[in-house]
Wavefront OBJ file of the C-alpha trace (Angstrom):
o trace
v 102.816 96.850 107.808
v 101.848 99.462 105.242
v 99.598 102.440 105.744
v 97.044 103.495 103.147
v 99.065 106.600 102.216
v 102.079 104.425 101.310
v 99.935 102.095 99.230
v 98.348 104.994 97.340
v 101.761 106.558 96.751
v 102.966 103.332 95.130
v 99.867 102.977 92.960
v 99.964 106.606 91.874
v 103.688 106.495 91.092
v 103.501 103.323 89.013
v 100.393 104.385 87.128
v 101.792 107.870 86.410
v 104.956 106.357 84.925
v 102.861 104.057 82.738
v 100.528 106.845 81.601
v 103.450 109.103 80.710
v 105.219 106.277 78.880
v 102.098 105.371 76.893
v 101.369 108.996 75.999
v 105.005 109.852 75.315
v 105.001 112.733 77.756
v 106.146 113.580 81.248
v 104.767 115.413 84.208
v 102.176 115.093 86.921
v 99.244 112.759 86.380
v 97.789 112.882 89.882
v 97.025 115.705 92.280
v 99.650 116.202 94.961
v 97.379 115.027 97.785
v 94.631 112.527 98.390
v 91.471 113.887 99.941
v 89.638 111.569 102.272
v 85.944 111.843 103.044
v 83.890 109.956 105.586
v 80.974 108.222 103.885
v 78.122 108.088 106.356
v 75.169 107.136 104.180
v 74.182 105.526 100.899
v 73.397 108.986 99.543
v 76.870 110.230 100.408
v 78.421 107.170 98.755
v 76.354 107.752 95.612
v 77.512 111.394 95.477
v 81.181 110.368 95.734
v 80.795 107.713 93.037
v 79.070 110.166 90.695
v 81.797 112.753 91.340
v 84.414 110.188 90.301
v 82.361 109.138 87.256
v 82.282 112.772 86.097
v 86.067 113.295 86.299
v 86.777 112.335 82.648
v 83.878 114.555 81.539
v 85.233 117.545 83.495
v 88.655 116.987 81.904
v 87.113 116.988 78.429
v 88.134 113.396 77.698
v 84.571 112.289 76.918
v 81.119 113.832 76.699
v 79.497 111.338 79.086
v 80.963 109.050 81.767
v 79.755 105.952 79.911
v 82.036 106.826 76.966
v 85.114 106.491 79.191
v 86.618 103.079 78.479
v 88.066 102.661 81.975
v 84.765 103.260 83.748
v 84.594 100.934 86.739
v 81.004 101.499 87.813
v 77.718 102.006 86.038
v 74.988 104.438 86.946
v 74.378 104.907 90.633
l 1 2 3 4 5 6 7 8 9 10 11 12 13 14 15 16 17 18 19 20 21 22 23 24 25 26 27 28 29 30 31 32 33 34 35 36 37 38 39 40 41 42 43 44 45 46 47 48 49 50 51 52 53 54 55 56 57 58 59 60 61 62 63 64 65 66 67 68 69 70 71 72 73 74 75 76
């Protein structure tokens, strides 16, 4: 049986290798840790989703979340 931390480690490792290969670079892609948060309400869930949507904007990859081609959710 796998725990969530092991599953995330595998996903993060594989995706980091692929990102570095595609970009022709090396180094960290993900933060060292995962930060869990208890979602207790619809409002809290909406805040977390919007935080994630804004990540590519904060990194300067796009001007708006909708410009990010790997966006997995629309407006909340």
